[in-house]
N, C-alpha and C positions, 0 to 999 in steps of 0.2 A: 696582171698578177697572175699565176700559172700556179695551179694545185694539180695534184696527181694523188687521185686516191690507190692504193695498192695492198696487197694481200698476198698469202699464200695462195696458191690454185683453186683451194678447196672454199676459201671464203670469197663470198658476194658482196664486191664491191660497187655496183653500180648503183643499188639506193643510195648507200653513204655519198657518194661522189653527184649523183640528184640532189640529194637534201642539200650539201655543202652548197652548190651550186643556187638553190634554191633561195638558200637562207642569206647566200654573200652576195645575190645578185649576177651573180655569171652565168655565161652559156655553158653550157654541158656537152662534152664529147667523148660520142662511146666509139670502145674500140673497133677499129676498122679491120681486123684480122679476118674474122668469118668471110664480112664482104670481098676481100680481096683473095682469100682462098678460092669463094666461089667463081671470080674472075678467070681465075688459072685453069678451073675445071676441077677443084676438089672440093672437100669436106673441110680438111685441117690442112695445116702444115707439114704433118708429120708424113702424108701421102705421097708428097711433091716426090718428083727425083731431087737428088742433090745439089745441083745447078741451079734447076727452078727455083727450089726452097732458098737457095742462099739469095736470090734473086728477091725476091718477094721478103725478104725477110728486112734486106736492105733499101727494100721500096717502101715498105712501113716506117723504118727509121726519115728517111729522106721525107716524106710528106708530114710524119709527126714532126718533125724540125721547122717542115715551113709552118706548118699551125703553132707552135707554141711561140715563134715569132711573131706570132700576130698579139699575142698576149690576149688578157682576160678570161681567162676559161678553167672549167674543172673538169679534169681527164677522170676516165675509169680505168685508163690504162698507162703504160708509162715507158720510158725506154728499157729503165731497169727491171723487171719483168720480162722485156719482150728478151732481152740479153742472159737473165739467167735460165729461160728456157730453151734459148740459141745452146748456152754452156754446156745446158744438162742433156738435151737431143740434139744438137748437129756441131758441136765443135771438133769433133773429129774430122770432120769436110772440110773444114775451114783452113786457108792457110795463113800462115803467120800478117801476108802482107795485107789480106782482108781483113782480119782482127783487128790490125792496128789501125785499119781505114774507121773500121765499124766504131771501136773505141774513142777515135778521135770527134767523129761526131758525136757519139753518145755524152761527150764531154761537153761539147757545145751544148746538145739539148739542154743538159743537168743545170748548165749555168743558168738557162731560163727558167726554171723552176723556182717561183718563188719557196713553196711547200709542197713536203711528200707527207701526207696522210696516211701512215702503214697500220694497218688493222691488224690485230694481232687474234682479235676472236669476231664474230659475227656470225651472221646466218649461211647455212651451207650455200654453195653455188648448186643452182639445179642443173641438171645434165642437159646440154645445148647439143650435143653432136659435134662439139668442136674442141672443147677442153679436157682437157686429161685429168681426171678427177680422182685419182692413184692418192690415199692420204701418205706412203713414203715420198714420192712423188712430190707432193705437194711440200713437205718438208725438206727435201733436197732443194728446190727451188726458193723455199724462204731463205733458206743458209746460204744462196748465191745472192738473191737479193741484198740481206744485212752483208755480205761483203761487197757488191758493189753501190753499196752508198758510200762504203769509203772511199772506195778506189776512184768513184766520181764527182768526189770533192761534196756530197749531198748529206752526209751526216749528221753537221748541224741544223742542217733544215728537217730533218725527217721526225715526224710525231708519232710516236705508238701510242696507239690507239687501244683500250679495250686489256683484257686480263694479259699481264705478263706473262713472256713462255719461264715455263720451268727450266731452273738450271742443271 
């Protein structure tokens, strides 16, 4: 079974994903985004020229799909968070044809997820030089993630953990 642990960007998901993997006796897979950015010669996705950024984002998704198809792991990242970030920061540079292809791949990945643990609260993510830790951005990304759970057919497999959001 594949489990992804997700949250708004301000919440640290790594410790929850590590604990889930330990308790359930599964492999933990860390977010490869910072490593990929370094391989492209950048600190973050946002610094990359548009064309390189699109290729980097698509590469992450392709590699994630291959790992999800192997099964039996807990991830501290997933296609939902990546797509929400893409929609917030890179969507205007994405053609409709590319977005359709990305969404087709995302749906295939989502079919492989057994469970999504969405943390509604938790420890604050520490600055790592990679994540955008602005509170308004974090809230916007989380709203997009909730939309994507429905769009990708994941809503029945999402467990919302922690304090409920204010209405």
